[in-house]
N, C-alpha and C positions, 0 to 999 in steps of 0.2 A: 571764118574763125575756126581754129582747130579745137577739138574736144579736149577737155581736161578731165583728169581722173583723180580721185581721192580715195584713200584707204579708210574704211569704216570698221568699227569694232565687230560688225556683223559679218564682214567678209571672211571667207574661209581661208585658212593659212595651212599650208602643207606642214607635216611634222618636221621635215628637214629645215624649212624656213624658220619655224618657231625655235628650233635649236640654235640656228645662226643668230637670231635676235637675242636669245638668252645669253649667248656667248659674248655678243657685243656689249650688252648691258653689264655683264660680269667684268669685262675688261675696263669698261668705263668706271665701275665702282673701284677697281684696283687703282686706276689713275687717281681717282678722288682720294682714296685712302692715303696713298703715298704723298700726294700733294698736300693734304692736310697735316700729315706727319711732318713734312718739311716746314710748313708754316709754323707749326708748334715749336720745332727746335730752333729755327732761325729767329723767331720772336724771342725765345729764351736767351739766345746769345746777344741780342741787341737791347732788349727792353728791361730785363730783369736784374739789373745791376744792384749789388749790395757792396758798397765801397765805403767803409767807415774812414773818417779822417782824410777825406779826399781833398780838403782845402788846407791841409797841414802846411805850415810855413817852414821852409828850410833855407839855410844860407845861400847866397848867390854862388853859382858855379858848383852846386851839389849835383852829383851824378849817381845813378843806380842802374844796375842790370838785374832784372827779375825773371826767373823761370818759374812758371806756374803750371801745375797739373790740376785740371778740374774733371771730376767724374760725375756724370748725371745718370740717374735712373728713375723711372716713374712712368706715369700714364698720361694720356691726352683726353681732354673732354671736348667732343665735337658739338655739344649742345643740340643734339638731335638733327643736325644739319644733314648728315648722311647716315645710312644704316650700318654703322661700324661699331663694334664693341671690343672691349679688352685691348685697346690700342696701347702699346708700350714702346719705350725707347730706352736704349742704354748706349751711352757714348762717352768718350774721353776727349778732352780738349787741352793739349799742351799749348802754352803761350809764351813767346819770348817778348819781353818789354824793355824799352830803354827810356830812362827819365833824365831830364836836365833842367835845372832851375836857372833863372836869369833875372836881370833887372829890366823891367818894362816901364819906362817913363817914371822911374822912382818907386814903382810898386813891385812887390814880390810876385814872380810868375814862374810857370814851368810848362814844359811840353813833354808829352809821353807818346811814344809810338809802340804799337802792339801788333805782333804777327801770330795768329793762331793757326793750329792744324787740328783737324777733327777726324775721329775714327768712331763709327757707331753702327748699330743694327736697330732697325725699327720693324715692328710687326703689329698685326691686328686681325680680328675676325671679320670677314666680309660676308654679308648676307646671313646664311644659316650656319655660321661657325667655321667657315673654311679659312684656316690660318694662313696668312701670307707675311713674308718678311723680306727685307732688303738690307744690304750692307753697303756702306760708303766710307771712303777714306780720301781726304784731300785738304787743300788749303782753305781756310776761311778768310773772309775779307779783312784786309789791312785797316787798322784804325789809328787815328791821331787825336789827341786831346790837348787843347791849350787852355790853361787856367791862369787867372790873374786875381789877386786880392785887392779889393776896392777900399776896404776899411779895416784898420788894425793890422795891416800886413805890408808895411813898407819894405823895400829891398834892403837887405842887411848883409854885410860881410860877417865873418865868424866872430870877431871881437864884439860887435854890436849885438849879434844874435845870442851870445852867451848871457848877456845882461837882460835880454828881452823876456817878458813874461806874457803869455797869451791871455787875453781877456775876451773881447768880442771880435769876430772876424766875419766880414762879408766878402764873398768872392763870386766870380762869374767864370763860366767855362763854355767851350764849344768843342764837342766831339764830332769827328767826321769819319764815316766809314766809306772806304773806297771800294768799288766793284772789282776787286783783284782776285777773289777766291774762285774755287772750282765751279764752273758753270757751263752747262751744255743744254741749250733749249730743247734738244731732242731726247734728253734723259729726264727721267721722272724725279730723281733726287740729285740735288746739288748743294754743296755747303755754302757757295756764294749766293747772294741775293740779286746779282746783276742790276744793281741800281745804287745810287748814292743815298746816304742817310746822314742827317745832321741833327745834333741834339744841343741846343743852347740850354744853359742851366744856371740857376742862382743858388748859391750855397751859403749857409749861415752856421757858424761854429762859436760856441762859448764855453769857457772853462769856469767852473765854480767849485767851491769847497776844496780848492787846490788840486785834487786828484781826479775830479770828474769833468768830462767833456760831453756836451750834447751837440749833435750835428743835425741839420735839416736841409734837404735839397729839394728843389722843384724844377722840373724841366719838361721839354716836349721833343719827341722824335718826329722829324719831317722826312718824307721819302720822295725821291723822284720816281718816275714811272719805270717799270720794267718792260722794255719794248718787245721782249721775247719770252714771255711766260709760257711754260709748257702747256700745250693743248694739242688735241688730235682733230684734224690732220696736220695743222700747222700752228706754230706759236702765235700768241696773241698779246696785246698790250694790257698790262695790269697796273692798277694804281692802288694806293692804300692811304687812308686818312691818317692824320697825325695821331700819335699815342702820347698821352700825358702821363707823367710819372711823379710820384712823391716818395721820398726816402728819408728815414730817420734812424739815428744811432745814439746810444748812450754808452759811453766807454769809461773805464777806470784805469788809472795808472798804478802799476805795481812798483814799489820802491826797491824790491830785491828780486833778482832773477838768477836761478841756479845757485842760490846761496850767496850771491855777491851783490853788494849795494852799488857797484860800479855801473851796472847795466840796468835799464828800466824797461819793463815790458808793459803791455796793456791788453785789456780784454773788453769786448763790446757786445751789446745786444743790438741786433740789426733787424730792420723791417722796411717793407716798401709796398706800394700800391700803384697799379697802372691801369689805364682805361683807354678805350678808343680803338683805332686801327681797322676800321671797316674796309674790307677789300672790294674792289670793283673790277669787272671785266667788261670790255666794250662800253665803258662808262656807266654800267649798271651796278649799283652797290648791293651787297648782300648783308642786310642788317644782322643776320645770325652770326656773322663773323666778328661782331663787336666784342672786344676783349674787356674783361674786368677781373683782375687777379691780384693776389698779394702773396708775399713770402715773408718768413721770419727766420732768423738764424742767429748765430753767434760767431765771433772771431777772437782768436788769441794770437798775439804777436810778441815775439821776444828775440833779442839778440843773443848770439853765443860767441861772438868775437867782436873786435873793434869795428870791422867792416861788414860782417855778415849777420843776417837775421832770418828767422823762420816765421811764417804766418800760416795758421790753420783755420779754416772756416767751414762751418756746416750750416746748411739752410734747407728749408722745405716749404712747400706750398701750403698756405692756410686756406685759400679760397681760389677757385678757378672757374670762370664762366665759360671760357673758350680758349683752347690752346694747351700748352704743356703744363703739367703739374708734377714737377720733378723734385727729387732729393738731390742735393748737390754737396759733394765733398771737395774741398779745395786746399791744396798744399802749395806754398810758394817759398822759394829760396831767393834771397836778395843780397847782392853785393853792392855796397855804396862807398863813395869816396868824394873828396873835394879836389877839384882840378884834375890832374892826371892820376891814374892808378898808381898806388905805392907798392 
């Protein structure tokens, strides 16, 4: 049997070897920093939705093109998982979306496809205040959402829709995120998550006192495994537990917009809460990555022509146990039509 050797804390280490060890530890901390920053921003893009009136009924064959610009700035809370402080991120996400409503076995339904692109810079202090930052620009994963109204939302043509008045609506939706975004397992930061994500959701909406609407949604994000999560010296398989989410909105219809009673706008108070998402590598979960966070904000939407409208939203984090705690400003322009564009 050959002899085996082990390193003990009492063994002497040459100064040059000690320097090399410190450098390796430092590089590892840098990898952890950027990986955690990535986890925070990708979770934000997937889990922190604030979407008032998501189960709104529209006539069959309604269409809309939406261009959205979202600006995020804020910090990240690592819950003492790693020795990183003052971690921040600032990034912009333009999104192109296409919406179409349809008749789904007699029920009102719609499908939305969204293609985002992100540009941002992330930074943080590693160890004793050594500031590090990184810049990334690229496509984010493509997403699709199919929604159908189960109660109070039968499919209607324009003549029937004009006479219809919303009362109670119960709907269901499925959002799918495809791994089409920028991803390289040998790079520390990627905008894509290199895995599929699915979010089934139940939504309830009720109108009361004529001009008030209350919305409540409950859903769960499920993730497939990422077979090539960044790691040194080679990528590894990473999994993530489901993330539960709850979202609520209270909105009010305005009868006059820009001095005209012809167009109607609305404003809403928005809030959400999500939890879960423990990450595992080599099948070993890290409980400290369990997320528990919430956001609150407001949205204003108003038309300025027959086919065009503007929506402005502002939201911020109210509580964050792990991950991103960002302030988000969102501005969207929408062009809508029935059938073919006029």
